[in-house]
Biopython code that builds the backbone (N, CA, C, O; Angstrom):
import numpy as np
from Bio.PDB.StructureBuilder import StructureBuilder

atoms = [
    (1, "MET", "N", (90.726, 86.461, 158.355)),
    (1, "MET", "CA", (91.639, 85.930, 157.366)),
    (1, "MET", "C", (92.811, 85.210, 158.034)),
    (1, "MET", "O", (93.262, 84.178, 157.536)),
    (2, "LYS", "N", (93.313, 85.741, 159.157)),
    (2, "LYS", "CA", (94.418, 85.103, 159.866)),
    (2, "LYS", "C", (93.994, 83.739, 160.401)),
    (2, "LYS", "O", (94.784, 82.795, 160.400)),
    (3, "ASN", "N", (92.734, 83.636, 160.862)),
    (3, "ASN", "CA", (92.261, 82.359, 161.391)),
    (3, "ASN", "C", (92.198, 81.296, 160.301)),
    (3, "ASN", "O", (92.495, 80.130, 160.562)),
    (4, "VAL", "N", (91.818, 81.678, 159.090)),
    (4, "VAL", "CA", (91.775, 80.737, 157.977)),
    (4, "VAL", "C", (93.189, 80.253, 157.657)),
    (4, "VAL", "O", (93.400, 79.067, 157.404)),
    (5, "PHE", "N", (94.140, 81.156, 157.669)),
    (5, "PHE", "CA", (95.530, 80.780, 157.413)),
    (5, "PHE", "C", (96.049, 79.843, 158.493)),
    (5, "PHE", "O", (96.724, 78.863, 158.177)),
    (6, "LYS", "N", (95.754, 80.116, 159.743)),
    (6, "LYS", "CA", (96.200, 79.263, 160.844)),
    (6, "LYS", "C", (95.575, 77.874, 160.736)),
    (6, "LYS", "O", (96.247, 76.868, 160.964)),
    (7, "LEU", "N", (94.279, 77.819, 160.387)),
    (7, "LEU", "CA", (93.601, 76.540, 160.242)),
    (7, "LEU", "C", (94.208, 75.739, 159.091)),
    (7, "LEU", "O", (94.431, 74.535, 159.223)),
    (8, "ALA", "N", (94.474, 76.399, 157.969)),
    (8, "ALA", "CA", (95.075, 75.717, 156.822)),
    (8, "ALA", "C", (96.464, 75.198, 157.174)),
    (8, "ALA", "O", (96.812, 74.070, 156.824)),
    (9, "LEU", "N", (97.245, 75.996, 157.851)),
    (9, "LEU", "CA", (98.583, 75.579, 158.265)),
    (9, "LEU", "C", (98.513, 74.385, 159.213)),
    (9, "LEU", "O", (99.306, 73.450, 159.101)),
    (10, "CYS", "N", (97.580, 74.421, 160.126)),
    (10, "CYS", "CA", (97.397, 73.320, 161.076)),
    (10, "CYS", "C", (97.005, 72.031, 160.344)),
    (10, "CYS", "O", (97.525, 70.959, 160.655)),
    (11, "LEU", "N", (96.100, 72.131, 159.384)),
    (11, "LEU", "CA", (95.664, 70.958, 158.631)),
    (11, "LEU", "C", (96.803, 70.376, 157.793)),
    (11, "LEU", "O", (96.953, 69.157, 157.711)),
    (12, "VAL", "N", (97.587, 71.226, 157.184)),
    (12, "VAL", "CA", (98.725, 70.751, 156.389)),
    (12, "VAL", "C", (99.744, 70.052, 157.288)),
    (12, "VAL", "O", (100.268, 68.996, 156.933)),
    (13, "THR", "N", (100.019, 70.631, 158.429)),
    (13, "THR", "CA", (100.980, 70.042, 159.368)),
    (13, "THR", "C", (100.496, 68.687, 159.860)),
    (13, "THR", "O", (101.256, 67.719, 159.882)),
    (14, "MET", "N", (99.240, 68.619, 160.253)),
    (14, "MET", "CA", (98.693, 67.360, 160.768)),
    (14, "MET", "C", (98.657, 66.289, 159.688)),
    (14, "MET", "O", (98.955, 65.128, 159.968)),
    (15, "SER", "N", (98.301, 66.649, 158.465)),
    (15, "SER", "CA", (98.242, 65.654, 157.406)),
    (15, "SER", "C", (99.639, 65.157, 157.033)),
    (15, "SER", "O", (99.809, 63.980, 156.715)),
    (16, "SER", "N", (100.639, 66.040, 157.069)),
    (16, "SER", "CA", (102.001, 65.598, 156.768)),
    (16, "SER", "C", (102.529, 64.675, 157.866)),
    (16, "SER", "O", (103.263, 63.729, 157.580)),
    (17, "MET", "N", (102.162, 64.943, 159.116)),
    (17, "MET", "CA", (102.574, 64.068, 160.211)),
    (17, "MET", "C", (101.924, 62.694, 160.065)),
    (17, "MET", "O", (102.574, 61.673, 160.288)),
    (18, "LEU", "N", (100.653, 62.666, 159.693)),
    (18, "LEU", "CA", (99.949, 61.405, 159.501)),
    (18, "LEU", "C", (100.559, 60.629, 158.343)),
    (18, "LEU", "O", (100.773, 59.422, 158.455)),
    (19, "PHE", "N", (100.842, 61.298, 157.240)),
    (19, "PHE", "CA", (101.455, 60.628, 156.090)),
    (19, "PHE", "C", (102.812, 60.062, 156.452)),
    (19, "PHE", "O", (103.145, 58.944, 156.059)),
    (20, "SER", "N", (103.595, 60.820, 157.195)),
    (20, "SER", "CA", (104.921, 60.363, 157.608)),
    (20, "SER", "C", (104.817, 59.116, 158.471)),
    (20, "SER", "O", (105.593, 58.176, 158.303)),
    (21, "THR", "N", (103.868, 59.103, 159.388)),
    (21, "THR", "CA", (103.673, 57.958, 160.271)),
    (21, "THR", "C", (103.248, 56.736, 159.473)),
    (21, "THR", "O", (103.761, 55.640, 159.694)),
    (22, "LEU", "N", (102.316, 56.918, 158.552)),
    (22, "LEU", "CA", (101.822, 55.786, 157.766)),
    (22, "LEU", "C", (102.868, 55.268, 156.796)),
    (22, "LEU", "O", (102.947, 54.060, 156.572)),
    (23, "SER", "N", (103.665, 56.138, 156.220)),
    (23, "SER", "CA", (104.666, 55.691, 155.255)),
    (23, "SER", "C", (105.797, 54.942, 155.939)),
    (23, "SER", "O", (106.416, 54.079, 155.316)),
    (24, "ASN", "N", (106.089, 55.242, 157.197)),
    (24, "ASN", "CA", (107.148, 54.547, 157.929)),
    (24, "ASN", "C", (106.652, 53.257, 158.563)),
    (24, "ASN", "O", (107.453, 52.461, 159.054)),
    (25, "ALA", "N", (105.341, 53.039, 158.557)),
    (25, "ALA", "CA", (104.783, 51.859, 159.208)),
    (25, "ALA", "C", (105.212, 50.573, 158.516)),
    (25, "ALA", "O", (105.231, 49.517, 159.149)),
    (26, "GLY", "N", (105.554, 50.634, 157.237)),
    (26, "GLY", "CA", (105.920, 49.433, 156.504)),
    (26, "GLY", "C", (107.387, 49.060, 156.602)),
    (26, "GLY", "O", (107.787, 48.038, 156.044)),
    (27, "LEU", "N", (108.193, 49.832, 157.280)),
    (27, "LEU", "CA", (109.613, 49.527, 157.394)),
    (27, "LEU", "C", (109.843, 48.335, 158.305)),
    (27, "LEU", "O", (109.177, 48.208, 159.332)),
    (28, "PRO", "N", (110.765, 47.469, 157.953)),
    (28, "PRO", "CA", (111.028, 46.315, 158.807)),
    (28, "PRO", "C", (111.762, 46.734, 160.079)),
    (28, "PRO", "O", (112.586, 47.648, 160.066)),
    (29, "VAL", "N", (111.451, 46.064, 161.148)),
    (29, "VAL", "CA", (112.135, 46.292, 162.421)),
    (29, "VAL", "C", (112.942, 45.042, 162.718)),
    (29, "VAL", "O", (112.393, 43.951, 162.866)),
    (30, "ILE", "N", (114.226, 45.214, 162.801)),
    (30, "ILE", "CA", (115.114, 44.082, 163.059)),
    (30, "ILE", "C", (115.464, 44.098, 164.535)),
    (30, "ILE", "O", (116.105, 45.022, 165.036)),
    (31, "ARG", "N", (115.040, 43.083, 165.192)),
    (31, "ARG", "CA", (115.333, 42.977, 166.631)),
    (31, "ARG", "C", (116.269, 41.784, 166.824)),
    (31, "ARG", "O", (115.862, 40.628, 166.700)),
    (32, "GLY", "N", (117.471, 42.078, 167.115)),
    (32, "GLY", "CA", (118.441, 41.014, 167.304)),
    (32, "GLY", "C", (119.631, 41.542, 168.071)),
    (32, "GLY", "O", (119.698, 42.717, 168.433)),
    (33, "ILE", "N", (120.542, 40.668, 168.301)),
    (33, "ILE", "CA", (121.729, 41.037, 169.063)),
    (33, "ILE", "C", (122.822, 41.437, 168.076)),
    (33, "ILE", "O", (123.190, 40.663, 167.193)),
    (34, "GLY", "N", (123.324, 42.628, 168.236)),
    (34, "GLY", "CA", (124.430, 43.088, 167.403)),
    (34, "GLY", "C", (125.741, 42.579, 167.975)),
    (34, "GLY", "O", (125.843, 42.300, 169.170)),
    (35, "GLY", "N", (126.721, 42.463, 167.133)),
    (35, "GLY", "CA", (128.038, 42.018, 167.589)),
    (35, "GLY", "C", (128.698, 43.098, 168.442)),
    (35, "GLY", "O", (128.428, 44.288, 168.276)),
    (36, "GLU", "N", (129.550, 42.676, 169.341)),
    (36, "GLU", "CA", (130.235, 43.617, 170.218)),
    (36, "GLU", "C", (131.345, 44.318, 169.443)),
    (36, "GLU", "O", (132.144, 43.673, 168.765)),
    (37, "PHE", "N", (131.385, 45.625, 169.551)),
    (37, "PHE", "CA", (132.463, 46.394, 168.942)),
    (37, "PHE", "C", (132.658, 47.682, 169.713)),
    (37, "PHE", "O", (131.772, 48.114, 170.450)),
    (38, "THR", "N", (133.810, 48.292, 169.545)),
    (38, "THR", "CA", (134.153, 49.547, 170.212)),
    (38, "THR", "C", (134.711, 50.503, 169.159)),
    (38, "THR", "O", (135.572, 50.141, 168.357)),
    (39, "LEU", "N", (134.201, 51.720, 169.184)),
    (39, "LEU", "CA", (134.690, 52.780, 168.302)),
    (39, "LEU", "C", (134.974, 54.016, 169.138)),
    (39, "LEU", "O", (134.487, 54.135, 170.263)),
    (40, "ASN", "N", (135.744, 54.919, 168.605)),
    (40, "ASN", "CA", (135.995, 56.176, 169.302)),
    (40, "ASN", "C", (134.897, 57.171, 168.969)),
    (40, "ASN", "O", (134.456, 57.266, 167.823)),
    (41, "SER", "N", (134.457, 57.916, 169.984)),
    (41, "SER", "CA", (133.466, 58.966, 169.774)),
    (41, "SER", "C", (134.126, 60.159, 169.095)),
    (41, "SER", "O", (135.334, 60.160, 168.857)),
    (42, "THR", "N", (133.338, 61.155, 168.790)),
    (42, "THR", "CA", (133.898, 62.361, 168.176)),
    (42, "THR", "C", (134.846, 63.085, 169.116)),
    (42, "THR", "O", (135.653, 63.909, 168.685)),
    (43, "LEU", "N", (134.745, 62.773, 170.401)),
    (43, "LEU", "CA", (135.644, 63.371, 171.387)),
    (43, "LEU", "C", (136.868, 62.501, 171.656)),
    (43, "LEU", "O", (137.728, 62.867, 172.457)),
    (44, "GLY", "N", (136.946, 61.331, 170.979)),
    (44, "GLY", "CA", (138.098, 60.457, 171.126)),
    (44, "GLY", "C", (137.964, 59.423, 172.230)),
    (44, "GLY", "O", (138.916, 58.688, 172.491)),
    (45, "HIS", "N", (136.816, 59.344, 172.885)),
    (45, "HIS", "CA", (136.601, 58.366, 173.950)),
    (45, "HIS", "C", (136.055, 57.071, 173.358)),
    (45, "HIS", "O", (135.218, 57.119, 172.456)),
    (46, "PRO", "N", (136.508, 55.912, 173.842)),
    (46, "PRO", "CA", (135.980, 54.654, 173.333)),
    (46, "PRO", "C", (134.522, 54.457, 173.752)),
    (46, "PRO", "O", (134.156, 54.710, 174.900)),
    (47, "VAL", "N", (133.701, 54.006, 172.813)),
    (47, "VAL", "CA", (132.285, 53.755, 173.064)),
    (47, "VAL", "C", (131.978, 52.358, 172.545)),
    (47, "VAL", "O", (132.277, 52.035, 171.395)),
    (48, "SER", "N", (131.379, 51.529, 173.400)),
    (48, "SER", "CA", (131.028, 50.158, 173.028)),
    (48, "SER", "C", (129.530, 50.034, 172.844)),
    (48, "SER", "O", (128.750, 50.803, 173.407)),
    (49, "LEU", "N", (129.143, 49.053, 172.045)),
    (49, "LEU", "CA", (127.715, 48.781, 171.871)),
    (49, "LEU", "C", (127.082, 48.386, 173.195)),
    (49, "LEU", "O", (125.915, 48.694, 173.439)),
    (50, "SER", "N", (127.827, 47.717, 174.040)),
    (50, "SER", "CA", (127.285, 47.287, 175.333)),
    (50, "SER", "C", (126.978, 48.472, 176.251)),
    (50, "SER", "O", (126.236, 48.327, 177.222)),
    (51, "ASP", "N", (127.542, 49.635, 175.951)),
    (51, "ASP", "CA", (127.224, 50.836, 176.731)),
    (51, "ASP", "C", (125.763, 51.219, 176.565)),
    (51, "ASP", "O", (125.201, 51.923, 177.403)),
    (52, "TYR", "N", (125.150, 50.754, 175.484)),
    (52, "TYR", "CA", (123.765, 51.099, 175.183)),
    (52, "TYR", "C", (122.811, 49.919, 175.344)),
    (52, "TYR", "O", (121.734, 49.900, 174.749)),
    (53, "GLN", "N", (123.211, 48.934, 176.154)),
    (53, "GLN", "CA", (122.376, 47.756, 176.371)),
    (53, "GLN", "C", (121.028, 48.180, 176.964)),
    (53, "GLN", "O", (120.972, 48.944, 177.927)),
    (54, "GLY", "N", (119.943, 47.668, 176.369)),
    (54, "GLY", "CA", (118.605, 47.997, 176.831)),
    (54, "GLY", "C", (118.029, 49.252, 176.208)),
    (54, "GLY", "O", (116.886, 49.617, 176.483)),
    (55, "LYS", "N", (118.817, 49.918, 175.366)),
    (55, "LYS", "CA", (118.356, 51.151, 174.703)),
    (55, "LYS", "C", (118.244, 50.892, 173.202)),
    (55, "LYS", "O", (118.891, 49.990, 172.669)),
    (56, "THR", "N", (117.434, 51.676, 172.541)),
    (56, "THR", "CA", (117.284, 51.550, 171.089)),
    (56, "THR", "C", (118.458, 52.231, 170.403)),
    (56, "THR", "O", (118.755, 53.396, 170.667)),
    (57, "VAL", "N", (119.125, 51.490, 169.515)),
    (57, "VAL", "CA", (120.269, 52.004, 168.779)),
    (57, "VAL", "C", (119.938, 51.933, 167.296)),
    (57, "VAL", "O", (119.525, 50.889, 166.792)),
    (58, "ILE", "N", (120.121, 53.041, 166.607)),
    (58, "ILE", "CA", (119.813, 53.090, 165.176)),
    (58, "ILE", "C", (121.101, 53.177, 164.392)),
    (58, "ILE", "O", (121.073, 53.230, 163.162)),
]
sb = StructureBuilder()
sb.init_structure("model")
sb.init_model(0)
sb.init_chain("A")
sb.init_seg("    ")
for serial, (resi, resn, name, xyz) in enumerate(atoms, 1):
    if name == "N":
        sb.init_residue(resn, " ", resi, " ")
    sb.init_atom(name, np.array(xyz, "f"), 0.0, 1.0, " ", f" {name:<3s}", serial, name[0])
structure = sb.get_structure()
């Protein structure tokens, strides 16, 4: 009985992951240059967009 429960849980998890992947596939990806700006972090330190050059920023 435990094996049936584990298999069912595994199938539900895998199907939800697949659905999540497929549902996000239609989202547009905007690849462009953002304007330069500087904001303070939660610790009060200035952080610029250029600090993350070459990295994905959401």
